[in-house]
C-alpha positions as CSV (number, residue, x, y, z in Angstrom):
1,E,-15.0,19.4,31.6
2,K,-16.8,17.2,29.5
3,R,-15.7,17.7,25.8
4,Y,-13.4,15.3,25.9
5,L,-14.4,12.5,23.2
6,S,-13.7,8.6,23.8
7,A,-10.9,8.6,21.8
8,E,-7.3,8.6,23.9
9,V,-4.3,8.3,22.6
10,R,-1.2,7.2,24.3
11,F,2.4,7.4,23.2
12,G,5.7,7.2,25.0
13,V,8.8,9.9,24.7
14,S,11.9,9.5,25.9
15,G,10.6,6.7,28.7
16,H,8.0,9.6,29.6
17,T,4.2,8.4,29.3
18,F,1.8,11.1,27.6
19,V,-1.6,10.6,27.4
20,A,-3.3,13.0,24.6
21,R,-6.9,12.7,24.8
22,S,-8.9,13.9,21.4
23,T,-10.8,17.2,22.5
24,K,-13.7,19.4,19.7
25,V,-11.6,21.9,20.1
26,T,-8.0,22.5,20.1
27,Q,-6.6,23.3,23.4
28,P,-3.4,26.0,23.3
29,G,0.2,23.7,22.9
30,W,-1.5,21.3,21.1
31,S,0.2,20.5,18.0
32,A,-1.9,19.0,14.9
33,Q,-0.4,17.0,12.7
C-alpha cells in the first residue's frame, strides 16, 4: 500500500532501532503523542 507520506522517523529504544513512517491513517497499535 502506497499510503506512506514522505516523512519518515527513526528512533532507537533500548539499543533497538525502530522505523516509524507517517501515514495518512492511524494504524492500530500506534500511539499518537
